[in-house]
C-alpha positions in Angstrom: 0.0 0.0 0.0 1.2 3.5 -0.8 2.0 5.9 2.0 -1.0 8.1 2.8 -0.6 11.8 2.6 -0.9 13.9 5.7 -3.6 16.2 4.1 -6.3 13.9 2.7 -7.4 14.3 -0.9 -11.2 14.5 -1.1 -12.8 12.6 -4.0 -16.5 13.4 -4.5 -18.7 10.6 -6.0 -22.2 11.1 -7.5 -24.7 8.4 -6.7 -27.5 7.9 -9.2 -30.6 5.7 -9.5 -31.1 5.5 -5.7 -34.1 3.9 -4.2 -36.7 6.6 -3.3 -36.8 5.2 0.2 -33.0 5.4 0.7 -32.0 8.0 3.3 -28.7 9.7 4.2 -28.1 7.3 7.1 -28.5 4.3 4.9 -25.9 5.7 2.5 -23.6 6.4 5.4 -23.9 3.0 7.0 -23.2 1.3 3.6 -20.1 3.2 2.5 -18.3 3.6 5.8 -17.2 0.0 5.5 -14.5 1.3 3.0 -13.4 4.3 5.2 -14.5 7.5 6.9 -16.6 10.0 4.9 -16.3 13.7 4.9 -19.6 14.2 3.1 -22.7 12.1 2.7 -26.0 13.5 1.5 -29.2 12.4 -0.4 -30.9 15.2 -2.4 -34.5 15.8 -1.5 -37.2 18.1 -2.9 -37.7 21.0 -0.6 -41.5 21.1 -1.1 -42.5 17.5 -1.3 -39.5 16.2 0.8 -39.3 13.2 -1.6 -36.0 11.9 -2.7 -34.7 13.0 -6.1 -33.0 9.7 -6.6 -29.4 10.9 -6.4 -26.8 11.9 -3.8 -23.2 12.6 -3.1 -20.5 11.0 -0.9 -16.9 12.1 -0.3 -14.2 9.9 1.3 -11.5 11.3 3.5 -8.7 9.4 2.0 -7.9 8.9 -1.7 -7.2 5.1 -1.5 -10.6 4.5 0.1 -12.3 6.2 -2.8 -10.4 4.0 -5.3 -11.3 0.8 -3.4 -15.0 1.7 -3.3 -15.0 2.4 -7.0 -13.2 -0.9 -7.8 -15.8 -2.9 -5.8 -18.7 -1.9 -8.1 -21.5 -2.7 -8.7 -23.2 -1.7 -5.4 -26.8 -2.4 -4.4 -28.7 -0.4 -1.6 -32.2 -1.3 -0.5 -32.5 -3.8 -3.4 -31.6 -1.3 -6.2 -28.3 -1.3 -8.1 -26.9 2.2 -8.1 -24.6 4.0 -10.5 -21.5 5.7 -9.2 -19.5 8.4 -11.1 -16.5 10.3 -9.7 -16.8 14.0 -10.1 -13.7 15.9 -11.2 -12.5 18.1 -8.4 -12.1 21.7 -9.6 -9.6 22.4 -6.8 -7.0 20.4 -8.9 -7.3 23.0 -11.6 -4.4 25.5 -11.4 -6.8 28.2 -12.5 -8.8 28.0 -9.3 -6.2 30.0 -7.3 -6.9 33.0 -9.7 -10.7 32.9 -9.1 -12.0 35.2 -6.5 -14.8 34.0 -4.2 -16.3 34.7 -0.9 -17.7 31.3 -0.2 -16.0 28.1 1.1 -17.1 24.6 1.8 -16.4 23.2 5.3 -16.3 19.4 5.9 -16.7 18.3 9.6 -15.6 14.7 9.0 -17.3 12.8 11.9 -17.3 15.7 14.3 -20.6 17.2 15.5 -20.1 20.9 15.5 -22.7 23.5 16.2 -23.4 26.5 13.9 -22.3 28.9 16.6 -18.9 27.2 17.0 -18.2 27.3 13.3 -19.3 31.0 13.0 -17.2 32.0 16.0 -14.1 30.3 14.6 -14.3 31.8 11.1 -15.3 35.3 12.4 -11.6 36.0 13.2 -10.9 36.2 9.5 -13.8 38.6 8.9 -17.6 38.8 9.0 -18.8 35.3 8.2 -22.3 33.7 7.7 -22.7 30.0 8.2 -25.3 27.8 6.4 -25.2 24.2 7.6 -26.5 21.4 5.5 -29.6 19.7 7.1 -31.1 16.3 6.3 -34.5 17.0 4.7 -36.2 14.0 6.4 -35.2 14.3 10.0 -33.8 17.9 9.9 -30.5 16.8 11.5 -27.3 18.6 10.6 -25.0 16.8 8.1 -21.3 16.7 7.8 -20.7 20.0 5.9 -21.6 23.6 5.8 -21.1 26.7 3.6 -19.3 29.7 5.1 -19.8 33.1 3.3 -17.5 36.0 4.0 -18.2 39.7 3.3 -14.9 40.3 1.7 -12.8 38.3 -0.8 -9.6 39.1 1.2 -11.1 37.4 4.2 -11.8 34.2 2.2 -8.3 34.2 0.8 -6.7 34.5 4.3 -8.7 31.6 5.5 -7.8 29.4 2.5 -4.1 30.3 2.7 -3.9 29.0 6.3 -4.2 25.4 5.1 -5.2 23.1 8.0 -7.9 24.2 10.5 -9.1 22.7 13.8 -12.3 23.6 15.8 -12.4 22.4 19.4 -9.7 19.9 18.6 -11.5 18.4 15.5 -9.7 18.8 12.2 -11.8 20.2 9.4 -11.1 20.6 5.7 -12.1 23.6 3.6 -12.0 24.5 -0.1 -13.3 27.2 -2.3 -16.8 27.2 -3.7 -16.5 28.3 -7.3 -19.4 28.8 -9.8 -18.9 27.1 -13.1 -19.4 30.5 -14.9 -16.5 32.1 -12.9 -14.3 29.1 -13.6 -15.0 29.3 -17.3 -14.3 33.0 -17.3 -11.0 32.5 -15.5 -10.0 29.7 -18.0 -10.9 32.0 -20.9 -8.7 34.8 -19.4 -5.9 32.4 -18.9 -6.1 31.3 -22.6 -6.1 34.9 -23.7 -3.1 35.6 -21.5 -1.3 32.5 -22.9 -2.0 33.6 -26.5 -0.8 37.2 -25.8 2.4 35.8 -24.2 3.0 33.5 -27.2 2.4 36.4 -29.6 4.8 38.7 -27.7 7.4 35.9 -27.6 7.0 35.4 -31.3 7.5 39.1 -32.0 10.5 39.2 -29.8 12.1 36.2 -31.6 11.2 37.8 -35.0 12.8 41.1 -33.9 15.9 39.2 -32.7 16.1 37.4 -36.0 16.0 40.7 -37.9 18.8 42.1 -35.8 20.9 39.0 -36.2 20.5 39.1 -40.0 21.3 42.8 -40.0 24.5 42.3 -38.0 25.6 39.4 -40.2 25.1 41.5 -43.3 27.1 44.4 -41.8 29.9 42.0 -40.9 30.1 40.7 -44.4 30.2 44.2 -45.8 32.9 45.4 -43.4 35.0 42.3 -44.1 34.7 42.8 -47.9 35.6 46.5 -47.6 38.7 45.8 -45.5 40.0 43.1 -47.9 39.4 45.4 -50.8 42.2 47.7 -49.6 44.7 44.9 -49.6 44.4 44.0 -53.3 45.6 45.9 -56.3 42.9 47.6 -58.5 41.6 45.3 -61.3 41.4 46.3 -65.0 38.4 48.6 -65.9 35.2 46.6 -65.8 32.8 46.3 -68.7 29.9 48.6 -69.0 27.0 47.7 -66.8 23.6 46.9 -68.4 21.0 49.5 -68.4 18.4 49.4 -65.6 15.8 50.9 -67.9 15.4 51.6 -71.6 15.3 55.3 -70.9 18.1 55.3 -68.3 21.2 57.4 -68.9 24.7 55.9 -68.5 26.2 56.5 -65.1 29.5 58.4 -64.9 32.5 56.1 -64.7 34.5 57.0 -61.6 37.3 54.8 -60.5 35.8 51.7 -59.1 37.0 49.4 -56.4 36.5 45.7 -56.6 34.9 43.7 -53.8 36.9 40.5 -53.0 35.3 37.1 -52.7 34.3 35.9 -49.3 35.8 32.7 -47.9 32.7 30.6 -48.8 32.6 31.8 -52.5 34.3 30.2 -55.4 36.7 32.1 -57.6 35.8 32.0 -61.3 38.5 33.1 -63.7 36.1 33.4 -66.6 33.8 35.8 -64.7 35.2 39.3 -65.1 32.2 40.6 -63.1 33.5 39.0 -59.9 36.9 40.5 -60.3 35.4 43.9 -61.1 33.5 43.9 -57.8 30.0 44.1 -59.2 27.1 43.7 -56.8 24.0 41.6 -57.6 21.2 43.2 -59.6 17.7 42.0 -60.5 17.6 41.0 -64.1 16.5 43.7 -66.4 12.9 43.3 -67.6 10.0 45.4 -68.9 7.2 45.8 -66.4 4.1 44.3 -68.0 0.4 45.1 -67.4 -1.7 42.7 -65.3 -1.4 39.6 -67.5 -2.3 41.2 -70.8 -0.7 39.9 -74.0 0.6 36.5 -74.8 4.3 37.1 -74.2 6.3 37.6 -71.0 10.0 38.3 -70.6 12.1 35.4 -69.4 12.9 35.3 -65.7 14.3 32.4 -63.8 13.1 32.0 -60.2 15.6 31.1 -57.5 18.6 31.3 -59.8 21.5 33.7 -59.4 22.1 36.2 -62.2 25.5 37.2 -63.6 24.5 40.9 -63.9 26.0 43.2 -61.3 26.1 46.8 -60.4 29.6 48.5 -59.9 30.1 50.1 -56.5 32.0 53.4 -56.2 35.4 53.4 -54.7 35.5 53.4 -50.9 31.7 52.8 -50.6 30.4 50.4 -48.0 26.9 50.4 -49.4 25.4 47.2 -50.6 23.6 46.8 -53.9 20.3 47.1 -52.2 21.2 50.6 -51.0 21.7 51.9 -54.5 18.8 54.0 -55.7 18.2 55.5 -59.1 16.4 58.9 -59.0 13.7 59.9 -61.4 11.9 63.2 -61.8 8.1 63.5 -61.7 8.0 63.4 -65.5 9.8 60.0 -65.5 13.1 61.2 -67.0 16.1 60.0 -65.0 18.8 62.2 -63.6 22.4 61.4 -64.5 23.4 60.8 -60.8 23.1 58.2 -58.1 21.5 58.6 -54.7 22.9 56.7 -51.7 21.1 55.9 -48.5 24.3 56.3 -46.5 25.1 59.7 -48.0 21.6 61.1 -47.3 21.5 59.5 -43.8 18.3 57.5 -44.6 17.9 55.1 -41.8 14.9 53.2 -43.2 12.5 53.1 -46.2 10.0 55.4 -44.5 12.5 58.3 -44.2 13.5 57.8 -47.9 9.9 57.8 -49.0 9.1 61.0 -47.1 12.2 62.6 -48.7 11.1 61.6 -52.1 7.6 62.9 -51.5 9.0 66.3 -50.4 11.2 66.5 -53.5 8.4 65.2 -55.8 10.5 62.2 -56.8 9.8 58.6 -57.5 12.4 56.0 -56.7 13.2 52.4 -57.5 15.4 50.3 -55.1 17.3 47.6 -57.0 17.6 44.4 -54.9 17.5 40.7 -55.1 15.8 38.3 -52.7 15.9 34.5 -52.4 12.6 32.7 -52.5 11.8 29.1 -51.5 8.9 27.0 -52.8 6.7 25.9 -49.9 3.7 24.5 -51.8 3.0 23.2 -55.3 0.0 21.5 -57.0 -0.9 20.5 -60.6 -3.1 23.0 -62.4 -6.2 21.9 -64.2 -8.0 24.5 -66.4 -11.0 24.4 -68.6 -10.5 23.9 -72.3 -11.7 27.5 -73.1 -8.7 29.1 -71.2 -5.1 29.0 -72.4 -2.3 28.9 -69.8 -1.8 32.7 -69.7 -5.5 33.4 -69.2 -5.7 30.7 -66.6 -2.8 32.1 -64.6 -4.3 35.6 -64.8 -7.6 34.1 -63.4 -5.7 32.5 -60.5 -4.1 35.7 -59.5 -7.3 37.7 -59.9 -9.2 35.3 -57.6 -6.5 35.6 -55.0 -6.4 39.4 -55.0 -10.2 39.7 -54.8 -11.0 36.8 -52.4 -8.1 36.6 -50.0 -10.1 38.3 -47.2 -12.6 35.4 -47.2 -9.8 33.0 -46.3 -8.1 35.4 -43.8 -10.5 36.1 -40.8 -8.4 39.1 -39.8 -9.6 41.0 -42.9 -12.9 42.6 -43.5 -12.2 43.5 -47.1 -9.7 44.4 -49.8 -9.7 47.7 -51.7 -7.9 48.4 -54.9 -5.9 51.7 -54.8 -7.0 53.4 -58.0 -4.5 55.1 -60.4 -6.3 58.4 -59.9 -4.9 58.6 -56.4 -1.5 59.8 -57.5 -0.2 61.0 -54.2 -1.2 57.7 -52.5 0.3 55.5 -55.2 3.6 57.5 -55.3 4.0 57.2 -51.6 3.2 53.5 -51.7 5.5 52.9 -54.6 8.3 54.6 -52.8 7.9 52.4 -49.8 7.4 49.2 -51.8 10.7 49.6 -53.5 9.2 49.2 -57.0 8.8 51.7 -59.8 6.2 50.7 -62.4 3.2 52.2 -64.1 1.4 48.8 -64.2 1.7 47.8 -60.6 -1.4 47.0 -58.7 -1.8 48.1 -55.1 -4.4 46.8 -52.7 -5.3 48.1 -49.3 -6.4 45.7 -46.5 -9.3 46.6 -44.1 -8.8 44.8 -40.8 -11.6 43.6 -38.6 -9.8 44.7 -35.5 -8.3 48.1 -36.2 -7.1 48.3 -32.6 -4.8 45.3 -33.1 -3.8 45.6 -36.8 -2.7 48.4 -39.0 -5.3 50.4 -40.9 -2.6 51.5 -43.4 -1.6 48.0 -44.7 -1.0 47.5 -48.4 0.3 44.9 -50.8 1.9 45.7 -54.1 1.7 43.1 -56.9 3.5 43.1 -60.2 4.5 40.8 -63.0 8.1 39.5 -63.1 8.3 37.3 -66.1 6.8 34.2 -67.6 3.8 33.4 -65.4 5.4 34.9 -62.2 3.7 37.4 -59.9 5.4 38.9 -56.8 3.5 40.3 -53.8 5.3 42.8 -51.6 3.4 43.7 -48.3 4.2 46.8 -46.2 2.6 49.1 -43.7 2.8 52.9 -43.5 2.2 53.4 -39.8 4.6 50.7 -38.6 1.9 48.5 -36.9 1.2 44.8 -37.4 0.2 43.7 -40.9 -3.3 42.0 -40.9 -2.4 39.8 -44.0 0.8 38.2 -45.2 3.7 40.1 -43.7 6.5 38.8 -46.0 7.1 38.8 -49.8 5.8 35.9 -51.7 5.3 34.7 -55.3 2.7 32.8 -57.3 4.2 31.1 -60.4 3.5 28.5 -63.0 6.1 25.9 -63.6 6.0 23.7 -66.7 6.4 20.0 -65.9 6.8 16.9 -68.0 4.3 16.1 -70.7 3.3 19.7 -71.0 1.6 19.7 -67.6 1.7 22.9 -65.5 2.1 23.2 -61.8 1.2 26.2 -59.7 3.7 27.0 -57.0 3.8 29.3 -53.9 7.2 30.7 -52.9 8.1 32.8 -49.9 11.1 34.9 -49.1 13.9 32.9 -47.5 13.7 34.9 -44.2 10.0 34.2 -43.7 9.2 32.1 -40.7 5.4 32.3 -40.2 4.3 30.9 -43.5 2.3 27.9 -42.2 -1.1 29.7 -42.8 -0.1 30.3 -46.4 1.0 26.7 -46.9 -1.8 24.9 -45.1 -4.8 27.2 -45.5 -4.4 29.9 -48.2 -2.9 27.7 -50.9 -5.5 24.9 -50.7 -8.3 27.4 -50.5 -7.0 29.1 -53.7 -7.1 25.7 -55.5 -10.6 25.1 -54.3 -11.8 28.5 -55.5 -10.2 27.8 -58.9 -12.3 24.5 -59.3 -15.5 26.1 -58.1 -15.2 29.3 -60.1 -16.9 27.9 -63.2 -19.8 26.2 -61.3 -21.1 29.2 -59.2 -22.3 32.6 -60.1 -20.4 34.5 -57.4 -21.4 37.9 -56.1 -18.9 40.0 -54.2 -20.1 41.0 -50.7 -20.7 44.6 -49.9 -20.2 45.8 -53.5 -22.7 48.7 -53.0 -20.9 50.4 -50.1 -17.4 51.7 -49.3 -15.6 48.9 -47.4 -13.6 51.4 -45.3 -16.7 53.4 -44.3 -18.5 50.2 -43.4 -15.5 49.0 -41.3 -15.3 52.2 -39.3 -19.1 52.3 -38.7 -19.2 48.6 -37.7 -16.3 48.9 -35.2 -17.9 52.1 -33.8 -21.3 50.4 -33.3 -19.8 47.2 -31.9 -17.5 48.9 -29.4 -20.0 51.5 -28.2 -23.2 49.5 -27.9 -22.9 46.0 -29.4 -20.5 44.4 -26.8 -22.4 45.9 -23.9 -25.8 44.7 -25.2 -24.4 41.2 -25.9 -23.0 40.9 -22.4 -26.4 41.8 -20.8 -28.6 40.0 -23.3 -31.7 38.6 -21.6 -33.4 36.9 -24.5 -33.3 33.2 -25.1 -31.6 33.7 -28.5 -27.9 33.6 -29.1 -26.4 37.2 -28.6 -23.4 36.3 -30.7 -25.7 36.0 -33.7 -28.6 38.4 -33.2 -26.7 41.3 -31.6 -23.8 41.4 -34.1 -26.1 40.7 -37.0 -28.1 43.8 -36.3 -24.9 45.8 -35.7 -23.7 44.8 -39.2 -27.0 45.6 -40.9 -27.1 49.1 -39.2 -23.5 49.8 -40.3 -24.3 48.6 -43.8 -27.4 50.8 -44.1 -25.6 53.9 -42.9 -22.7 53.3 -45.3 -25.2 52.8 -48.1 -27.0 56.0 -47.4 -23.6 57.8 -47.2 -22.6 56.3 -50.6 -25.9 57.5 -52.2 -25.6 60.9 -50.6 -28.9 60.9 -48.7 -30.2 60.0 -45.2 -33.9 59.1 -44.8 -36.0 61.7 -43.0 -37.8 58.9 -41.2 -37.5 55.1 -41.5 -39.8 52.3 -40.5 -38.6 48.8 -39.5 -41.5 46.5 -40.3 -41.4 43.4 -38.0 -38.7 44.8 -35.9 -38.7 41.8 -33.5 -36.4 42.6 -30.6 -36.0 46.2 -31.7 -32.2 46.2 -31.6 -31.8 47.5 -35.2 -34.1 50.4 -34.5 -32.3 51.2 -31.3 -28.8 51.2 -33.0 -30.0 53.4 -35.9 -31.5 55.9 -33.4 -28.2 55.9 -31.5 -26.5 56.7 -34.7 -28.7 59.8 -35.1 -31.0 58.3 -37.8 -34.7 59.1 -37.1 -37.2 56.3 -37.3 -39.4 53.7 -35.5 -40.1 50.0 -35.5 -43.4 48.1 -35.4 -44.2 44.5 -34.5 -47.4 42.6 -33.7 -46.0 41.6 -30.3 -44.0 43.5 -27.8 -40.8 41.9 -26.5 -39.6 42.1 -23.0 -36.3 43.5 -24.0 -38.0 46.6 -25.4 -38.0 48.0 -21.8 -34.2 48.2 -21.9 -34.1 50.4 -25.1 -35.1 53.6 -23.3 -36.0 56.4 -25.8 -36.4 54.1 -28.8 -39.7 54.4 -30.7 -41.0 50.8 -30.8 -44.7 50.2 -31.5 -46.9 47.2 -31.0 -49.1 47.0 -34.0 -50.7 44.4 -36.3 -50.0 45.5 -39.9 -52.6 44.7 -42.5 -50.6 45.3 -45.8 -53.7 45.4 -48.0 -55.1 48.5 -46.2 -52.4 50.1 -44.0 -50.1 52.8 -45.4 -46.9 54.0 -43.8 -46.9 57.5 -45.4 -45.0 59.0 -42.5 -41.8 57.1 -43.6 -39.6 57.6 -46.7 -37.5 54.4 -46.2 -38.8 50.9 -45.2 -36.7 48.1 -43.7 -37.7 44.5 -44.0 -35.3 42.3 -42.1 -36.5 38.7 -42.0 -40.1 39.7 -42.2 -41.4 36.3 -43.3 -45.0 36.6 -44.5 -44.7 40.4 -45.0 -41.7 40.1 -47.3 -43.6 40.2 -50.7 -45.8 43.0 -49.3 -43.1 45.4 -48.4 -42.4 46.5 -52.1 -46.2 47.1 -52.4 -46.4 49.1 -49.2 -43.4 51.1 -50.3 -44.8 51.7 -53.8 -48.0 53.1 -52.5 -46.0 55.6 -50.3 -43.4 56.2 -53.0 -40.7 55.2 -50.5 -37.3 53.5 -50.9 -36.8 50.2 -49.1 -34.3 47.6 -47.9 -35.4 44.0 -48.0 -33.6 40.9 -46.6 -35.7 37.8 -47.4 -35.6 34.8 -45.2 -38.5 32.3 -45.0 -40.3 32.0 -48.4 -43.8 33.3 -48.4 -46.0 34.6 -51.2 -48.8 37.1 -50.6 -51.1 34.8 -48.8 -49.5 31.4 -48.2 -46.2 29.6 -48.2 -44.2 30.1 -51.4 -44.3 27.2 -53.8 -41.7 26.8 -56.6 -43.2 27.1 -60.0 -43.1 24.3 -62.6 -40.0 24.3 -64.9 -37.7 25.6 -62.1 -36.4 22.2 -61.0 -32.8 23.2 -61.5 -32.9 26.0 -58.9 -33.5 25.8 -55.2 -36.6 27.1 -53.4 -34.6 30.1 -52.0 -33.2 31.0 -55.4 -36.6 30.9 -57.1 -38.0 33.0 -54.2 -35.4 35.7 -54.8 -36.4 35.7 -58.4 -40.0 36.1 -57.3 -39.2 39.1 -55.1 -37.0 40.7 -57.8 -39.8 40.4 -60.3 -42.2 42.2 -57.9 -39.8 45.1 -57.4 -39.1 45.5 -61.2 -42.8 45.3 -62.1 -43.5 48.2 -59.8 -40.8 50.3 -61.5 -38.1 50.3 -58.8 -34.4 50.6 -59.5 -33.3 47.4 -58.0 -29.8 46.8 -56.6 -28.7 43.5 -55.1 -25.9 42.8 -52.6 -24.7 40.1 -50.2 -24.2 41.1 -46.5 -21.5 39.9 -44.2 -23.7 38.7 -41.3 -23.8 35.4 -39.2 -26.7 34.0 -41.2 -27.3 31.7 -44.1 -29.8 34.2 -45.7 -27.6 37.1 -46.6 -28.9 38.2 -50.0 -30.6 41.6 -49.9 -32.4 44.1 -52.2 -32.0 47.8 -52.0 -34.7 49.5 -54.2 -34.9 53.2 -54.9 -37.5 55.3 -56.8 -35.9 56.3 -60.1 -35.8 60.0 -61.2 -38.7 59.4 -63.6 -40.8 57.9 -60.8 -42.5 54.5 -60.5 -44.9 53.0 -63.1 -47.9 55.3 -63.8 -50.5 52.6 -62.9 -49.2 51.3 -59.7 -52.5 50.1 -58.3 -53.3 48.3 -61.6 -50.0 46.5 -61.4 -50.6 45.5 -57.8 -54.1 44.2 -58.6 -52.7 42.1 -61.4 -50.1 40.6 -59.2 -52.7 39.7 -56.5 -55.2 38.4 -59.0 -53.3 35.2 -59.7 -53.0 34.1 -56.1 -55.0 31.2 -54.6 -56.4 33.3 -51.7 -57.7 36.8 -51.4 -57.3 37.7 -47.7 -54.1 38.3 -45.7 -54.2 36.6 -42.3 -51.5 37.9 -39.9 -50.0 35.5 -37.5 -51.5 35.4 -34.0 -50.2 37.8 -31.4 -49.8 35.0 -28.8 -48.7 31.8 -30.6 -50.4 28.5 -29.8 -47.0 26.9 -29.8 -46.3 27.7 -26.1 -49.6 26.2 -24.8 -49.2 23.2 -27.0 -45.7 22.6 -25.9 -46.4 22.7 -22.2 -49.3 20.3 -22.6 -47.2 17.9 -24.6 -44.2 18.1 -22.3 -46.4 17.4 -19.4 -47.8 14.4 -21.2 -44.3 13.0 -21.9 -43.3 13.8 -18.3 -46.3 12.0 -16.8 -45.8 8.8 -18.8 -44.9 5.6 -17.0 -41.6 5.2 -15.1 -40.4 2.6 -17.5 -40.8 4.9 -20.4 -39.1 7.8 -18.6 -36.2 5.6 -17.5 -35.1 5.2 -21.1 -33.5 8.5 -20.7 -31.0 10.0 -18.3 -30.7 13.7 -17.5 -26.9 13.3 -17.6 -26.7 11.9 -21.2 -26.3 8.3 -20.2 -29.7 7.0 -21.5 -30.1 5.2 -24.7 -31.1 7.0 -28.0 -34.6 6.6 -29.3 -35.6 7.0 -32.9 -38.2 9.5 -34.0 -40.5 6.6 -34.9 -40.5 5.4 -31.3 -41.5 8.8 -30.0 -44.2 9.2 -32.7 -45.8 5.9 -31.6 -46.6 7.6 -28.2 -48.9 10.2 -29.9 -52.3 9.7 -31.5 -53.1 10.7 -35.1 -55.0 13.7 -33.8 -52.0 14.9 -31.8 -49.7 14.4 -34.7 -51.9 16.5 -36.9 -52.0 19.2 -34.2 -48.2 19.2 -34.1 -48.0 19.5 -37.9 -50.4 22.5 -38.0 -48.7 24.5 -35.2 -45.1 23.3 -35.0 -44.2 21.9 -38.4 -44.0 18.3 -37.3 -42.7 16.2 -34.5 -39.0 16.8 -35.1 -39.5 20.6 -35.1 -41.5 20.3 -31.9 -38.7 18.3 -30.2 -36.0 20.8 -31.4 -38.0 23.7 -29.9 -37.8 22.1 -26.5 -34.2 22.9 -26.1 -33.9 22.2 -22.4 -35.2 18.6 -22.7 -34.5 17.0 -26.0 -31.4 16.7 -28.2 -32.2 15.7 -31.8 -29.4 14.5 -34.1 -29.5 12.3 -37.2 -33.1 11.1 -36.6 -32.5 10.1 -32.9 -33.7 11.7 -29.7 -32.2 11.7 -26.3 -32.5 13.7 -23.1 -30.0 16.6 -23.0 -27.0 16.3 -20.7 -28.4 19.1 -18.5 -25.6 18.7 -15.9 -23.1 20.2 -18.3 -25.3 22.4 -20.5 -27.9 23.8 -18.1 -25.9 26.4 -16.2 -26.0 29.3 -18.6 -27.3 32.1 -16.4 -27.5 35.7 -17.5 -27.3 38.4 -14.8 -30.6 40.3 -14.5 -32.7 37.7 -16.3 -35.7 36.5 -14.4 -36.3 32.7 -14.5 -40.0 32.4 -15.1 -40.1 29.0 -16.8 -40.2 25.8 -14.7 -37.3 23.4 -15.0 -38.6 20.3 -16.7 -36.1 18.0 -15.0 -36.9 19.2 -11.6 -40.6 18.9 -12.2 -40.9 15.6 -14.1 -37.7 13.6 -14.3 -37.3 10.7 -11.9 -33.8 11.8 -10.9 -34.7 15.5 -10.6 -32.5 18.3 -11.9 -28.8 17.6 -11.6 -28.2 21.3 -10.9 -29.0 23.4 -7.9 -31.6 26.1 -8.0 -28.8 28.7 -8.1 -27.0 27.1 -11.1 -29.9 26.0 -13.2 -31.1 28.5 -15.9 -34.7 27.6 -15.3 -36.9 28.1 -12.2 -37.0 25.5 -9.5 
């Protein structure tokens, strides 16, 4: 036997499927045969004082707990029970960082009075004691909860370690809520990520300094050796850097000797002449136009070099050729060392002041990190195919990189911006393309991040990233290339190369490159629409960040609805930012908007916070409306055939369901513009049915065609866009009244559209849905079935799975028809009962409420009864404080 520790390790065990007649004393007598207990309790209902069928025990010593678990199965009062060891949160290292004012005190076998416990712990601070009492005989149990008024008092008590009251040893530990522990774990993960990021940046900075020192050592070594050798014969003339370049003056040149790791070549006069490496001369081409490209070999060293002036310690990458604003070169050289330019940004600012454009001549080594065979359609030749690949990457890279909100092409009309960017990017070309990246988190990443792309040769494109403000780049932070390489049998491969000093290229290799290949294969099959094509991406980004930081995060943290705040709150924030950016793009702001079917009213609240006047209407008031103080939200049943909204000049239809096809009609009668985001397909009076001959399209696609046709027949100028919101239905219509007005006979057009419908009266949905009443009756029916039926399930996820057919057999035909009419079927009914049922792949089980039921929102009143506590044979596995439903 292993040696026992001085301080016992408590191991708590959950006992399930207890006999309803089993008491706490019965449990204690049974389990003390293995060793002393520090806790023993059977859970009883406070109102009925009936056993809930489960309890807890805790052994003093660890080895007693292990022996008891090994001796399973156990039977008490003729019933075989189930035992499950509960993970002790005190072993979690995060626990020491969680602040609490409550502790659990175990008495062991000592019988201590409440006054004795309160007197002992009062020396650490004001304490309140709550002893556990047996629900049957009202006798005190082995443990109690002590609550201090201050966190510091609780910490002092915990730090003492061992405690004794009247000579009896007691054991204490923190009482931590699951929510507090999860928050602490989340903060610990964030801290670890931040530390790793800082360490990565420090290592990257150290690597840059190391490479800089190595380069300087090589330069100094070459310069000192140059003074020890006699001057060589005059070197041959250097090749022109450009077709319009003027020959440099020929001062006396000094040759740079070979370093020890270089080989001497007698037939290479350029080595003896001391020429520095130069990028091979080529003519900058436009973005993949024309069938021919100059030859350029990737990854191979060139024999063309630039002569260095006598006594200069500058490297070839420091040599700059100066151009005037008109493009004509000066007959001189500009050196970084002579002008005391410490970095590229100082050089760029100097050139901007002098109205100059520059080109830095340099050579970088690239290494291939990914390659794949290229398959193109027969209609495209290899040049067009490669142009298509590069175009897809430039336009769609933000969809693969979650740090980016969008990509903007810097137009050629922005001369000052392009000149400044060209200076920093070290490239001089009229045909260069420059893209600006819009980050999702401008507080973390640079808002002045760019990427220059240009053609190098036969099917080679280079991308040079840079930032103007010196902050972190949100996209790829190192140079890289996309190239086509011809393989055997006239097959082509696409390759991705990165600069030799790049270290964090795993995302490019594992995520970006495979995504690019996927886009290429899917490009022909889908009719792709670019998201947010009707608004300025930068304006939208600024508006969204402002709304999210000012109101969105606070509302999501205090969300009291049953819906997911991560979806509904930030979806409305995105729609509000999009509408404001659209109005700004069009140059008008509505005098008064109306949000039809506003639901929770959050979109109206945000727009009013952004100084846009308007109101929202819905047939049923929501509880959360009381939180939006000052927001105009109206409870009203809208009859679209009769009601007019003439006090509004812009209508908003966001997931309005049965009112969706009516919004263009209401807007046309008021001569208003409108925004429409369709969701569930409805026609004017019933569910939308796809017409014959449209089998190749989905129901949603045909429904969009139906809505588009309504808008066009009314004479609206229809624009379509795709939003960036957390929803599968993102396609929207923005319709404006043209300058010539709508069609002259609007009412006749509306009458013709309504004439071909199967019904003639619009029936709005009920203000109070029958769904709630029906659900409660059905849940009560399921809960009151026989014990054998209910024991198929376990509230802790241990029960067996039942098929939908087995559940359907319980219901009568009349009940099934009632479910279909109000809920859409049995499966929809079960999914709506989120607390109870878990439906997956045609099977049903009781949800593991012990792990999933503790989501509590501060300030939310729990008005719905807990089904497990009310109906389940084992009761609710959570306490009344932890359960998100009312006990």
